[in-house]
C-alpha positions in Angstrom: 36.0 69.6 125.0 34.8 72.2 122.9 35.3 73.2 119.4 37.6 71.3 116.5 41.2 71.5 117.0 43.7 70.0 118.9 42.2 68.8 122.7 44.4 66.2 123.8 46.6 65.7 126.8 49.3 64.8 124.9 51.2 61.7 125.2 51.3 62.6 129.1 48.1 62.0 129.9 44.5 61.2 129.0 42.5 64.3 130.7 41.8 67.0 128.1 43.3 70.3 129.8 40.2 72.1 129.3 41.3 75.7 130.3 44.1 75.8 128.0 42.5 74.7 125.3 39.1 76.4 124.7 38.7 78.4 128.0 35.6 78.6 130.4 32.1 78.8 128.6 30.3 82.3 128.6 26.8 80.8 128.6 24.3 81.3 131.3 22.7 78.1 132.3 19.1 77.7 131.6 18.4 74.4 132.9 16.0 74.0 135.9 18.5 72.6 138.1 21.4 72.8 140.0 22.8 70.0 142.3 25.8 70.3 144.2 28.9 68.3 144.1 29.4 66.3 147.0 31.5 67.8 150.1 33.1 64.4 151.1 36.6 64.7 152.3 39.4 63.9 150.2 37.4 62.3 147.9 40.3 60.8 145.9 41.3 58.4 148.5 38.0 56.7 148.3 38.8 55.9 144.5 41.8 54.1 144.3 44.2 53.8 141.2 45.9 50.7 140.2 48.6 50.0 137.9 47.9 47.7 134.9 51.3 47.0 134.2 52.5 46.0 137.8 49.7 46.2 140.3 50.7 46.0 143.7 49.2 44.0 146.6 48.4 47.2 148.1 46.6 48.6 145.2 44.7 45.0 144.6 43.2 45.6 148.1 42.2 49.1 147.7 40.6 47.9 144.5 38.8 45.3 146.3 37.6 47.4 149.0 36.5 50.1 146.7 34.6 47.5 144.4 32.8 46.6 147.7 32.0 49.9 148.4 30.9 51.6 145.3 32.4 50.0 142.4 34.7 52.4 140.8 38.8 52.6 140.4 41.2 54.1 138.3 43.5 52.4 135.6 46.9 53.7 135.0 50.2 52.3 133.1 48.0 51.2 130.4 50.1 52.9 127.4 47.1 53.9 125.3 47.7 58.1 126.0 48.1 58.7 122.1 45.4 57.1 120.9 43.1 58.7 123.8 44.4 62.3 122.8 43.4 61.6 119.0 40.0 60.1 120.3 39.3 63.5 122.5 40.2 65.8 119.2 38.0 63.8 117.0 35.1 63.4 119.5 35.3 67.2 119.8 35.2 67.9 116.2 32.2 65.5 115.7 29.9 67.2 118.2 30.7 70.6 116.9 29.2 69.5 113.6 25.6 70.4 112.4 22.6 68.2 111.4 24.1 67.6 107.8 26.9 65.1 109.7 24.6 63.9 112.5 21.1 63.9 110.8 22.0 61.0 108.4 23.2 58.8 111.3 20.7 59.3 114.0 19.4 56.4 116.0 15.7 55.1 115.4 13.6 52.3 116.8 15.1 49.9 114.5 19.0 50.7 115.4 20.2 51.8 118.4 23.7 53.0 116.9 24.8 56.0 115.7 24.0 59.6 116.8 21.3 60.5 119.6 20.3 63.5 121.5 17.2 62.4 123.5 18.2 59.5 125.6 16.3 58.6 128.6 17.4 57.2 132.1 14.7 56.6 135.0 12.1 58.0 132.5 13.8 61.2 132.3 16.0 62.7 129.4 19.5 63.1 130.0 21.1 66.3 128.9 23.8 65.0 126.4 24.3 64.1 122.8 26.0 60.6 122.3 27.5 58.4 119.2 27.4 54.8 119.5 29.5 52.0 117.5 30.1 48.2 118.3 32.6 46.0 117.2 33.6 46.9 113.4 34.9 43.2 113.1 31.3 41.7 113.0 29.4 40.8 110.1 27.6 44.0 108.9 24.3 42.3 109.4 24.8 42.3 113.0 27.4 45.1 113.3 24.7 48.1 112.0 27.3 50.6 112.6 26.4 54.1 111.3 29.6 56.0 110.4 29.4 59.8 109.2 30.0 59.9 105.4 32.2 61.4 103.4 30.7 64.5 103.2 32.4 65.3 106.3 36.0 66.1 105.9 37.0 64.2 108.5 35.0 61.0 108.4 38.0 58.9 107.4 40.4 59.8 110.2 37.3 59.4 112.6 36.3 56.0 111.3 39.5 54.8 111.4 40.6 56.1 114.8 37.2 55.0 116.5 37.8 51.3 115.0 41.8 51.3 116.4 40.1 52.5 119.9 37.4 49.6 119.8 40.4 46.9 119.3 43.0 48.5 122.0 40.3 49.1 124.8 39.0 45.5 124.2 42.2 44.4 125.1 42.6 46.6 128.1 38.9 45.5 128.6 40.3 42.0 129.4 43.4 42.8 131.1 41.3 45.0 133.5 39.0 41.9 134.3 42.3 40.2 135.3 42.7 42.9 137.7 39.3 42.4 139.4 39.7 38.4 139.5 42.7 39.4 141.6 41.6 41.8 143.8 38.7 39.3 144.4 41.0 36.7 145.4 39.7 34.0 142.6 42.3 31.0 142.2 44.7 31.0 139.4 44.2 27.1 139.2 41.1 27.7 136.5 41.4 29.7 133.3 38.8 32.6 133.1 36.7 30.4 130.5 36.4 28.0 133.2 35.5 30.4 135.8 32.7 32.0 133.9 34.6 35.1 134.7 34.8 36.2 130.8 34.1 39.4 128.6 33.4 39.7 124.6 34.2 42.2 122.4 31.6 40.9 120.0 28.8 42.1 122.5 30.7 45.4 123.9 30.1 49.0 122.9 31.7 52.7 122.6 29.8 55.6 123.3 31.2 59.3 122.9 29.7 61.4 125.3 29.0 65.5 125.1 27.1 67.1 128.0 26.3 71.0 127.0 25.7 73.7 129.3 22.1 74.4 127.6 19.4 71.8 126.4 20.8 70.0 123.6 17.5 69.7 122.0 16.5 73.0 120.2 13.5 74.6 121.9 11.3 73.9 118.5 11.9 70.4 118.6 11.2 69.7 122.1 7.3 69.1 121.9 6.3 65.8 123.2 9.8 65.1 124.7 10.0 63.7 128.2 11.2 66.6 130.7 15.0 67.1 131.6 16.3 65.1 134.5 17.5 66.8 137.8 20.8 65.6 136.4 22.5 65.8 133.3 23.0 62.0 133.3 20.3 60.4 135.6 21.4 57.8 138.3 21.8 54.3 137.2 24.0 51.2 136.8 25.8 49.9 133.2 24.5 46.6 132.8 27.4 45.1 131.5 30.9 43.2 133.3 32.9 46.7 133.5 33.2 50.2 131.9 36.3 51.8 130.8 35.8 55.5 131.0 37.6 58.7 129.5 36.7 61.9 131.4 38.0 65.2 130.4 38.9 67.7 133.6 35.8 69.0 134.1 34.3 67.0 136.7 30.6 66.1 137.3 30.9 62.3 137.5 29.6 61.1 140.9 29.6 57.5 142.4 27.1 56.0 145.3 29.1 55.0 147.9 27.5 52.6 150.8 29.7 54.4 153.4 29.8 58.0 152.4 26.7 58.5 149.7 27.4 60.5 146.8 30.9 61.1 146.0 33.1 62.7 143.3 35.1 60.6 140.9 37.9 63.4 140.6 39.7 63.5 137.1 43.1 62.1 137.2 45.2 62.9 134.5 46.5 59.9 132.6 43.8 57.7 134.1 41.1 55.6 133.0 38.0 55.5 135.0 36.8 51.9 135.6 33.2 51.2 137.1 31.7 47.8 137.5 28.4 46.6 136.1 25.5 44.5 137.2 26.7 41.8 135.6 29.9 41.7 137.6 27.7 42.1 140.8 25.4 39.1 139.9 28.6 37.0 139.5 30.2 37.9 142.8 26.9 37.5 144.5 26.8 41.0 145.5 30.1 40.9 147.1 31.2 43.5 144.5 28.9 46.3 143.7 27.7 47.5 140.3 28.6 51.1 140.3 25.7 53.5 140.9 26.7 56.9 139.4 25.4 59.9 137.5 26.8 63.4 136.1 25.6 66.9 137.5 24.5 69.1 134.9 27.2 71.6 133.3 26.6 74.9 134.5 30.0 76.8 133.0 31.5 74.6 130.2 30.8 71.4 128.2 31.9 67.8 129.4 32.8 65.2 127.3 33.5 61.4 128.2 34.3 58.3 126.2 33.1 54.9 127.8 34.1 51.5 126.5 30.9 49.1 127.7 32.8 45.8 127.9 29.8 43.0 128.1 29.7 39.2 128.6 29.2 37.2 125.3 26.0 37.4 123.4 24.7 34.1 124.5 25.8 34.3 127.9 23.8 33.3 131.1 24.3 35.1 134.3 24.1 33.7 137.7 26.8 33.9 140.5 29.8 32.1 140.4 30.5 28.7 141.2 33.8 29.6 142.4 32.8 32.7 144.4 30.0 30.7 146.2 32.5 28.1 147.1 35.2 30.4 148.4 32.2 32.5 150.5 30.6 29.3 151.9 27.0 31.2 150.3 24.1 30.4 148.3 23.0 32.2 145.0 21.1 35.1 145.5 20.1 35.4 142.0 18.6 33.1 139.6 19.9 32.2 136.2 18.9 34.6 133.5 19.6 35.7 129.6 22.1 38.6 129.3 21.0 38.9 125.9 17.5 39.4 127.3 18.3 41.6 130.1 20.5 44.0 127.7 17.6 44.3 125.2 15.5 45.4 128.1 18.2 48.3 128.7 18.3 49.4 125.4 14.2 49.9 124.8 14.0 51.6 128.0 16.6 54.0 127.0 15.0 54.9 123.9 11.4 55.3 124.7 9.5 55.6 127.8 7.2 52.2 128.3 5.8 54.0 131.8 7.7 51.6 133.7 11.3 51.9 135.1 14.1 50.1 133.5 15.1 46.3 133.9 17.0 45.6 136.9 19.2 42.8 138.5 17.2 43.0 141.4 14.1 41.5 139.1 16.3 38.2 139.2 16.9 38.0 142.9 16.1 34.7 144.4 12.9 34.7 146.2 13.4 32.8 149.7 10.4 30.3 150.9 7.9 31.8 152.9 
């Protein structure tokens, strides 16, 4: 989204109109890679949109097909347009600031929240900078959120808007989980709690992302760092239940389709991107796919995105849901495991290279008897 100023899509949509706001970057890319966007015909038809306010049977069928193939769909009719416009503006403003604002809230080994510009995916450094925070209503002994200090002129506005965003998107995430439940065809005779089909704001996270053209880490600070990966964000799945993602209109997000290989997830004005996480794949016993996705390098202008990672309750144990197994007449392909153990492994692997690939749900697969 570029520099400080109003970048909002306005009340009519959630995508930033980049060319109108700041124009194209004149920077010459220096990153050592340039993967191409996929050439799948009519990629938008593979990522369906569903109206949250009034989902139709046709839309739910399309969501079901997409969740089985690649794990992505789009959400419209959410009513959060003005809040999203405010978030775009403040995200751009924050990342335009220097070390005096970002430095004091930089992530460390003891606290994964705040600002960071050296994250790893699959042991390679991503070319992005981020700001992370969790439920502001949690006890401060748990929610060690790091907010920009009062020395930044927009700190109060930033903090208050991000808190409102967390509240709103927590509600949207639960409503979206209802869409997935309907698409999957789970019975209405049991509550979400009875089914075990639940998320929790108290374990969820919001992240602000900025993907620049050139290496985000200054050349003088790169000694000893992992090398940049072949993409701006390496291929991966999100660990939780589902992610609500805002993306600007630059593009670059891709999903791995079982049928078509890598496909684009094109920006759609007014839509929130939804992708399923590892917990959902476990719950559905591999019927629905945790979305494998990546972001290709930026070669002309920066890209901004804002994901809300909706996660299971902190004390949850993950396993295929009994209702899913019963309806499909299948046996579990995953053993029971602790969510807290799983997410802790992911957080550690993203911060430092421990010499092995990050933890995956495949490690909890049931091993068939020989």
